[in-house]
PDB file with SEQRES, HELIX, SHEET and CRYST1 records, atoms N, CA, C and O in Angstrom:
SEQRES   1 A   59  MET ILE PHE PHE PHE LEU MET PRO VAL LEU ILE GLY GLY          
SEQRES   2 A   59  PHE GLY ASN TYR LEU LEU ARG LEU LEU LEU GLY ILE PRO          
SEQRES   3 A   59  ASP LEU ASN LEU PRO ARG LEU ASN ALA LEU SER ALA TRP          
SEQRES   4 A   59  LEU LEU LEU PRO ALA CYS VAL CYS LEU SER PHE GLY LEU          
SEQRES   5 A   59  VAL GLY GLY MET GLY VAL GLY                                  
HELIX    1 AA1 ILE A    2  LEU A    6  3                                   5    
HELIX    2 AA2 MET A    7  PRO A    8  1                                   2    
HELIX    3 AA3 VAL A    9  GLY A   13  3                                   5    
HELIX    4 AA4 PHE A   14  LEU A   23  1                                  10    
HELIX    5 AA5 PRO A   31  TRP A   39  1                                   9    
HELIX    6 AA6 LEU A   41  GLY A   54  1                                  14    
CRYST1    1.000    1.000    1.000  90.00  90.00  90.00 P 1           1          
ATOM      1  N   MET A   1     110.994  91.074  99.041  1.00  0.00           N  
ATOM      2  CA  MET A   1     110.503  91.546 100.308  1.00  0.00           C  
ATOM      3  C   MET A   1     109.633  92.783 100.036  1.00  0.00           C  
ATOM      4  O   MET A   1     108.651  93.042 100.732  1.00  0.00           O  
ATOM      5  N   ILE A   2     110.023  93.525  99.015  1.00  0.00           N  
ATOM      6  CA  ILE A   2     109.263  94.700  98.727  1.00  0.00           C  
ATOM      7  C   ILE A   2     107.829  94.353  98.199  1.00  0.00           C  
ATOM      8  O   ILE A   2     106.842  94.993  98.561  1.00  0.00           O  
ATOM      9  N   PHE A   3     107.774  93.343  97.357  1.00  0.00           N  
ATOM     10  CA  PHE A   3     106.495  92.908  96.762  1.00  0.00           C  
ATOM     11  C   PHE A   3     105.606  92.160  97.822  1.00  0.00           C  
ATOM     12  O   PHE A   3     104.378  92.240  97.784  1.00  0.00           O  
ATOM     13  N   PHE A   4     106.242  91.473  98.716  1.00  0.00           N  
ATOM     14  CA  PHE A   4     105.440  90.602  99.600  1.00  0.00           C  
ATOM     15  C   PHE A   4     104.931  91.377 100.811  1.00  0.00           C  
ATOM     16  O   PHE A   4     103.860  91.046 101.320  1.00  0.00           O  
ATOM     17  N   PHE A   5     105.629  92.368 101.286  1.00  0.00           N  
ATOM     18  CA  PHE A   5     105.214  93.050 102.519  1.00  0.00           C  
ATOM     19  C   PHE A   5     105.007  94.608 102.343  1.00  0.00           C  
ATOM     20  O   PHE A   5     103.966  95.155 102.706  1.00  0.00           O  
ATOM     21  N   LEU A   6     105.920  95.200 101.840  1.00  0.00           N  
ATOM     22  CA  LEU A   6     105.913  96.740 101.750  1.00  0.00           C  
ATOM     23  C   LEU A   6     104.827  97.273 100.965  1.00  0.00           C  
ATOM     24  O   LEU A   6     104.052  98.100 101.447  1.00  0.00           O  
ATOM     25  N   MET A   7     104.718  96.813  99.683  1.00  0.00           N  
ATOM     26  CA  MET A   7     103.709  97.340  98.780  1.00  0.00           C  
ATOM     27  C   MET A   7     102.283  97.063  99.233  1.00  0.00           C  
ATOM     28  O   MET A   7     101.449  97.962  99.122  1.00  0.00           O  
ATOM     29  N   PRO A   8     101.941  95.853  99.746  1.00  0.00           N  
ATOM     30  CA  PRO A   8     100.584  95.596 100.166  1.00  0.00           C  
ATOM     31  C   PRO A   8     100.230  96.405 101.499  1.00  0.00           C  
ATOM     32  O   PRO A   8      99.079  96.789 101.708  1.00  0.00           O  
ATOM     33  N   VAL A   9     101.204  96.627 102.325  1.00  0.00           N  
ATOM     34  CA  VAL A   9     100.995  97.359 103.543  1.00  0.00           C  
ATOM     35  C   VAL A   9     100.768  98.809 103.162  1.00  0.00           C  
ATOM     36  O   VAL A   9      99.786  99.408 103.600  1.00  0.00           O  
ATOM     37  N   LEU A  10     101.675  99.408 102.335  1.00  0.00           N  
ATOM     38  CA  LEU A  10     101.470 100.763 101.922  1.00  0.00           C  
ATOM     39  C   LEU A  10     100.187 101.028 101.234  1.00  0.00           C  
ATOM     40  O   LEU A  10      99.475 101.959 101.611  1.00  0.00           O  
ATOM     41  N   ILE A  11      99.835 100.227 100.200  1.00  0.00           N  
ATOM     42  CA  ILE A  11      98.634 100.509  99.432  1.00  0.00           C  
ATOM     43  C   ILE A  11      97.357 100.085 100.168  1.00  0.00           C  
ATOM     44  O   ILE A  11      96.411 100.857 100.323  1.00  0.00           O  
ATOM     45  N   GLY A  12      97.376  98.843 100.607  1.00  0.00           N  
ATOM     46  CA  GLY A  12      96.143  98.279 101.217  1.00  0.00           C  
ATOM     47  C   GLY A  12      95.913  98.645 102.650  1.00  0.00           C  
ATOM     48  O   GLY A  12      94.815  99.065 103.015  1.00  0.00           O  
ATOM     49  N   GLY A  13      96.902  98.501 103.455  1.00  0.00           N  
ATOM     50  CA  GLY A  13      96.759  98.690 104.926  1.00  0.00           C  
ATOM     51  C   GLY A  13      96.607 100.120 105.283  1.00  0.00           C  
ATOM     52  O   GLY A  13      95.630 100.487 105.937  1.00  0.00           O  
ATOM     53  N   PHE A  14      97.553 100.974 104.876  1.00  0.00           N  
ATOM     54  CA  PHE A  14      97.451 102.374 105.162  1.00  0.00           C  
ATOM     55  C   PHE A  14      96.262 103.051 104.471  1.00  0.00           C  
ATOM     56  O   PHE A  14      95.588 103.915 105.032  1.00  0.00           O  
ATOM     57  N   GLY A  15      96.028 102.591 103.156  1.00  0.00           N  
ATOM     58  CA  GLY A  15      94.892 103.129 102.421  1.00  0.00           C  
ATOM     59  C   GLY A  15      93.539 102.861 103.182  1.00  0.00           C  
ATOM     60  O   GLY A  15      92.719 103.762 103.354  1.00  0.00           O  
ATOM     61  N   ASN A  16      93.368 101.693 103.586  1.00  0.00           N  
ATOM     62  CA  ASN A  16      92.144 101.386 104.291  1.00  0.00           C  
ATOM     63  C   ASN A  16      91.953 102.091 105.559  1.00  0.00           C  
ATOM     64  O   ASN A  16      90.862 102.557 105.886  1.00  0.00           O  
ATOM     65  N   TYR A  17      93.057 102.173 106.304  1.00  0.00           N  
ATOM     66  CA  TYR A  17      93.001 102.832 107.648  1.00  0.00           C  
ATOM     67  C   TYR A  17      92.889 104.362 107.497  1.00  0.00           C  
ATOM     68  O   TYR A  17      92.089 104.987 108.193  1.00  0.00           O  
ATOM     69  N   LEU A  18      93.658 104.952 106.625  1.00  0.00           N  
ATOM     70  CA  LEU A  18      93.571 106.430 106.539  1.00  0.00           C  
ATOM     71  C   LEU A  18      92.384 106.920 105.771  1.00  0.00           C  
ATOM     72  O   LEU A  18      91.986 108.059 106.013  1.00  0.00           O  
ATOM     73  N   LEU A  19      91.777 106.200 104.882  1.00  0.00           N  
ATOM     74  CA  LEU A  19      90.605 106.482 104.227  1.00  0.00           C  
ATOM     75  C   LEU A  19      89.398 106.567 105.095  1.00  0.00           C  
ATOM     76  O   LEU A  19      88.505 107.390 104.890  1.00  0.00           O  
ATOM     77  N   ARG A  20      89.386 105.673 106.102  1.00  0.00           N  
ATOM     78  CA  ARG A  20      88.308 105.673 107.143  1.00  0.00           C  
ATOM     79  C   ARG A  20      88.421 106.819 108.068  1.00  0.00           C  
ATOM     80  O   ARG A  20      87.410 107.371 108.502  1.00  0.00           O  
ATOM     81  N   LEU A  21      89.677 107.216 108.402  1.00  0.00           N  
ATOM     82  CA  LEU A  21      89.933 108.399 109.266  1.00  0.00           C  
ATOM     83  C   LEU A  21      89.522 109.644 108.475  1.00  0.00           C  
ATOM     84  O   LEU A  21      88.828 110.505 109.015  1.00  0.00           O  
ATOM     85  N   LEU A  22      89.949 109.761 107.164  1.00  0.00           N  
ATOM     86  CA  LEU A  22      89.694 110.918 106.379  1.00  0.00           C  
ATOM     87  C   LEU A  22      88.162 111.131 106.221  1.00  0.00           C  
ATOM     88  O   LEU A  22      87.704 112.271 106.290  1.00  0.00           O  
ATOM     89  N   LEU A  23      87.401 110.104 106.021  1.00  0.00           N  
ATOM     90  CA  LEU A  23      85.985 110.234 105.781  1.00  0.00           C  
ATOM     91  C   LEU A  23      85.059 110.281 107.077  1.00  0.00           C  
ATOM     92  O   LEU A  23      83.881 110.638 107.059  1.00  0.00           O  
ATOM     93  N   GLY A  24      85.752 109.875 108.183  1.00  0.00           N  
ATOM     94  CA  GLY A  24      85.072 109.820 109.492  1.00  0.00           C  
ATOM     95  C   GLY A  24      84.036 108.719 109.600  1.00  0.00           C  
ATOM     96  O   GLY A  24      83.024 108.876 110.282  1.00  0.00           O  
ATOM     97  N   ILE A  25      84.275 107.653 108.957  1.00  0.00           N  
ATOM     98  CA  ILE A  25      83.248 106.571 109.017  1.00  0.00           C  
ATOM     99  C   ILE A  25      83.821 105.372 109.761  1.00  0.00           C  
ATOM    100  O   ILE A  25      85.030 105.144 109.709  1.00  0.00           O  
ATOM    101  N   PRO A  26      82.968 104.587 110.465  1.00  0.00           N  
ATOM    102  CA  PRO A  26      83.541 103.478 111.222  1.00  0.00           C  
ATOM    103  C   PRO A  26      84.084 102.268 110.393  1.00  0.00           C  
ATOM    104  O   PRO A  26      85.027 101.579 110.783  1.00  0.00           O  
ATOM    105  N   ASP A  27      83.407 102.061 109.202  1.00  0.00           N  
ATOM    106  CA  ASP A  27      83.857 100.891 108.413  1.00  0.00           C  
ATOM    107  C   ASP A  27      83.590 101.381 106.935  1.00  0.00           C  
ATOM    108  O   ASP A  27      82.842 102.317 106.652  1.00  0.00           O  
ATOM    109  N   LEU A  28      84.287 100.638 106.053  1.00  0.00           N  
ATOM    110  CA  LEU A  28      84.084 100.882 104.602  1.00  0.00           C  
ATOM    111  C   LEU A  28      82.754 100.369 104.103  1.00  0.00           C  
ATOM    112  O   LEU A  28      82.088  99.618 104.816  1.00  0.00           O  
ATOM    113  N   ASN A  29      82.361 100.725 102.964  1.00  0.00           N  
ATOM    114  CA  ASN A  29      81.088 100.269 102.396  1.00  0.00           C  
ATOM    115  C   ASN A  29      81.015  98.847 101.991  1.00  0.00           C  
ATOM    116  O   ASN A  29      79.988  98.176 102.097  1.00  0.00           O  
ATOM    117  N   LEU A  30      82.180  98.395 101.506  1.00  0.00           N  
ATOM    118  CA  LEU A  30      82.309  96.989 101.103  1.00  0.00           C  
ATOM    119  C   LEU A  30      83.275  96.152 101.872  1.00  0.00           C  
ATOM    120  O   LEU A  30      84.368  95.859 101.386  1.00  0.00           O  
ATOM    121  N   PRO A  31      82.882  95.736 103.129  1.00  0.00           N  
ATOM    122  CA  PRO A  31      83.850  95.056 103.982  1.00  0.00           C  
ATOM    123  C   PRO A  31      84.220  93.672 103.381  1.00  0.00           C  
ATOM    124  O   PRO A  31      85.342  93.219 103.606  1.00  0.00           O  
ATOM    125  N   ARG A  32      83.384  93.026 102.676  1.00  0.00           N  
ATOM    126  CA  ARG A  32      83.679  91.709 102.164  1.00  0.00           C  
ATOM    127  C   ARG A  32      84.752  91.858 101.046  1.00  0.00           C  
ATOM    128  O   ARG A  32      85.672  91.042 100.987  1.00  0.00           O  
ATOM    129  N   LEU A  33      84.657  92.829 100.206  1.00  0.00           N  
ATOM    130  CA  LEU A  33      85.615  93.085  99.218  1.00  0.00           C  
ATOM    131  C   LEU A  33      86.979  93.474  99.767  1.00  0.00           C  
ATOM    132  O   LEU A  33      88.017  93.163  99.182  1.00  0.00           O  
ATOM    133  N   ASN A  34      86.953  94.146 100.877  1.00  0.00           N  
ATOM    134  CA  ASN A  34      88.126  94.603 101.619  1.00  0.00           C  
ATOM    135  C   ASN A  34      88.826  93.302 102.298  1.00  0.00           C  
ATOM    136  O   ASN A  34      90.049  93.189 102.374  1.00  0.00           O  
ATOM    137  N   ALA A  35      87.962  92.392 102.754  1.00  0.00           N  
ATOM    138  CA  ALA A  35      88.515  91.150 103.310  1.00  0.00           C  
ATOM    139  C   ALA A  35      89.044  90.163 102.137  1.00  0.00           C  
ATOM    140  O   ALA A  35      90.025  89.436 102.293  1.00  0.00           O  
ATOM    141  N   LEU A  36      88.344  90.217 101.040  1.00  0.00           N  
ATOM    142  CA  LEU A  36      88.848  89.408  99.888  1.00  0.00           C  
ATOM    143  C   LEU A  36      90.169  89.873  99.389  1.00  0.00           C  
ATOM    144  O   LEU A  36      90.970  89.058  98.932  1.00  0.00           O  
ATOM    145  N   SER A  37      90.432  91.119  99.452  1.00  0.00           N  
ATOM    146  CA  SER A  37      91.704  91.555  98.991  1.00  0.00           C  
ATOM    147  C   SER A  37      92.868  91.128  99.957  1.00  0.00           C  
ATOM    148  O   SER A  37      94.010  90.880  99.571  1.00  0.00           O  
ATOM    149  N   ALA A  38      92.460  91.076 101.200  1.00  0.00           N  
ATOM    150  CA  ALA A  38      93.445  90.555 102.161  1.00  0.00           C  
ATOM    151  C   ALA A  38      93.701  89.022 102.087  1.00  0.00           C  
ATOM    152  O   ALA A  38      94.811  88.547 102.326  1.00  0.00           O  
ATOM    153  N   TRP A  39      92.627  88.279 101.747  1.00  0.00           N  
ATOM    154  CA  TRP A  39      92.821  86.823 101.552  1.00  0.00           C  
ATOM    155  C   TRP A  39      93.444  86.484 100.226  1.00  0.00           C  
ATOM    156  O   TRP A  39      94.074  85.432 100.116  1.00  0.00           O  
ATOM    157  N   LEU A  40      93.305  87.321  99.198  1.00  0.00           N  
ATOM    158  CA  LEU A  40      93.994  86.987  97.946  1.00  0.00           C  
ATOM    159  C   LEU A  40      95.477  87.425  97.911  1.00  0.00           C  
ATOM    160  O   LEU A  40      96.164  87.237  96.907  1.00  0.00           O  
ATOM    161  N   LEU A  41      95.933  87.988  98.979  1.00  0.00           N  
ATOM    162  CA  LEU A  41      97.310  88.349  99.018  1.00  0.00           C  
ATOM    163  C   LEU A  41      98.218  87.202  99.149  1.00  0.00           C  
ATOM    164  O   LEU A  41      99.301  87.179  98.564  1.00  0.00           O  
ATOM    165  N   LEU A  42      97.798  86.232  99.916  1.00  0.00           N  
ATOM    166  CA  LEU A  42      98.638  84.972 100.046  1.00  0.00           C  
ATOM    167  C   LEU A  42      98.728  84.214  98.718  1.00  0.00           C  
ATOM    168  O   LEU A  42      99.850  83.933  98.296  1.00  0.00           O  
ATOM    169  N   PRO A  43      97.686  83.877  98.055  1.00  0.00           N  
ATOM    170  CA  PRO A  43      97.907  83.193  96.671  1.00  0.00           C  
ATOM    171  C   PRO A  43      98.712  83.982  95.667  1.00  0.00           C  
ATOM    172  O   PRO A  43      99.407  83.421  94.820  1.00  0.00           O  
ATOM    173  N   ALA A  44      98.600  85.381  95.781  1.00  0.00           N  
ATOM    174  CA  ALA A  44      99.331  86.243  94.856  1.00  0.00           C  
ATOM    175  C   ALA A  44     100.895  86.104  95.223  1.00  0.00           C  
ATOM    176  O   ALA A  44     101.735  86.035  94.326  1.00  0.00           O  
ATOM    177  N   CYS A  45     101.209  86.071  96.457  1.00  0.00           N  
ATOM    178  CA  CYS A  45     102.597  85.890  96.900  1.00  0.00           C  
ATOM    179  C   CYS A  45     103.138  84.556  96.468  1.00  0.00           C  
ATOM    180  O   CYS A  45     104.284  84.449  96.030  1.00  0.00           O  
ATOM    181  N   VAL A  46     102.287  83.506  96.594  1.00  0.00           N  
ATOM    182  CA  VAL A  46     102.715  82.158  96.203  1.00  0.00           C  
ATOM    183  C   VAL A  46     102.960  82.122  94.709  1.00  0.00           C  
ATOM    184  O   VAL A  46     103.977  81.578  94.278  1.00  0.00           O  
ATOM    185  N   CYS A  47     102.037  82.700  93.869  1.00  0.00           N  
ATOM    186  CA  CYS A  47     102.247  82.747  92.440  1.00  0.00           C  
ATOM    187  C   CYS A  47     103.530  83.500  92.055  1.00  0.00           C  
ATOM    188  O   CYS A  47     104.264  83.096  91.153  1.00  0.00           O  
ATOM    189  N   LEU A  48     103.764  84.575  92.747  1.00  0.00           N  
ATOM    190  CA  LEU A  48     104.980  85.406  92.478  1.00  0.00           C  
ATOM    191  C   LEU A  48     106.145  84.614  92.839  1.00  0.00           C  
ATOM    192  O   LEU A  48     107.113  84.680  92.081  1.00  0.00           O  
ATOM    193  N   SER A  49     106.214  83.851  93.909  1.00  0.00           N  
ATOM    194  CA  SER A  49     107.361  83.039  94.313  1.00  0.00           C  
ATOM    195  C   SER A  49     107.639  81.932  93.283  1.00  0.00           C  
ATOM    196  O   SER A  49     108.784  81.696  92.898  1.00  0.00           O  
ATOM    197  N   PHE A  50     106.576  81.270  92.854  1.00  0.00           N  
ATOM    198  CA  PHE A  50     106.773  80.235  91.854  1.00  0.00           C  
ATOM    199  C   PHE A  50     107.275  80.786  90.534  1.00  0.00           C  
ATOM    200  O   PHE A  50     108.030  80.119  89.826  1.00  0.00           O  
ATOM    201  N   GLY A  51     106.862  81.997  90.199  1.00  0.00           N  
ATOM    202  CA  GLY A  51     107.375  82.642  89.026  1.00  0.00           C  
ATOM    203  C   GLY A  51     108.779  82.963  89.117  1.00  0.00           C  
ATOM    204  O   GLY A  51     109.494  82.846  88.123  1.00  0.00           O  
ATOM    205  N   LEU A  52     109.256  83.377  90.278  1.00  0.00           N  
ATOM    206  CA  LEU A  52     110.679  83.692  90.500  1.00  0.00           C  
ATOM    207  C   LEU A  52     111.563  82.408  90.516  1.00  0.00           C  
ATOM    208  O   LEU A  52     112.677  82.393  89.992  1.00  0.00           O  
ATOM    209  N   VAL A  53     111.069  81.441  91.080  1.00  0.00           N  
ATOM    210  CA  VAL A  53     111.794  80.187  91.244  1.00  0.00           C  
ATOM    211  C   VAL A  53     111.855  79.429  89.983  1.00  0.00           C  
ATOM    212  O   VAL A  53     112.897  78.906  89.590  1.00  0.00           O  
ATOM    213  N   GLY A  54     110.705  79.368  89.334  1.00  0.00           N  
ATOM    214  CA  GLY A  54     110.563  78.591  88.026  1.00  0.00           C  
ATOM    215  C   GLY A  54     111.484  79.189  86.932  1.00  0.00           C  
ATOM    216  O   GLY A  54     112.048  78.398  86.176  1.00  0.00           O  
ATOM    217  N   GLY A  55     111.665  80.405  86.799  1.00  0.00           N  
ATOM    218  CA  GLY A  55     112.493  81.054  85.847  1.00  0.00           C  
ATOM    219  C   GLY A  55     111.996  80.970  84.363  1.00  0.00           C  
ATOM    220  O   GLY A  55     112.770  81.254  83.449  1.00  0.00           O  
ATOM    221  N   MET A  56     110.806  80.611  84.140  1.00  0.00           N  
ATOM    222  CA  MET A  56     110.294  80.479  82.867  1.00  0.00           C  
ATOM    223  C   MET A  56     109.548  81.784  82.486  1.00  0.00           C  
ATOM    224  O   MET A  56     108.577  82.125  83.163  1.00  0.00           O  
ATOM    225  N   GLY A  57     109.934  82.483  81.496  1.00  0.00           N  
ATOM    226  CA  GLY A  57     109.258  83.692  81.130  1.00  0.00           C  
ATOM    227  C   GLY A  57     108.121  83.469  80.202  1.00  0.00           C  
ATOM    228  O   GLY A  57     107.903  82.337  79.769  1.00  0.00           O  
ATOM    229  N   VAL A  58     107.384  84.486  79.874  1.00  0.00           N  
ATOM    230  CA  VAL A  58     106.376  84.501  78.898  1.00  0.00           C  
ATOM    231  C   VAL A  58     106.967  84.431  77.490  1.00  0.00           C  
ATOM    232  O   VAL A  58     107.756  85.307  77.137  1.00  0.00           O  
ATOM    233  N   GLY A  59     106.633  83.453  76.683  1.00  0.00           N  
ATOM    234  CA  GLY A  59     107.108  83.268  75.315  1.00  0.00           C  
ATOM    235  C   GLY A  59     108.329  82.590  75.245  1.00  0.00           C  
ATOM    236  O   GLY A  59     108.848  82.364  74.152  1.00  0.00           O  
TER     237      GLY A  59                                                      
END                                                                             
């Protein structure tokens, strides 16, 4: 639960929101990169889940 929800919200969500408030700008310079990070969160969670379920380590 920590890796799937809490860490992305704390790092990505609050970071993007508070950075805009701190700088006083309506949007960040790279909105597509910001959206890409949000879209890549789902495949990253799927890979992490498969790694936990599979139980095979590196080496």
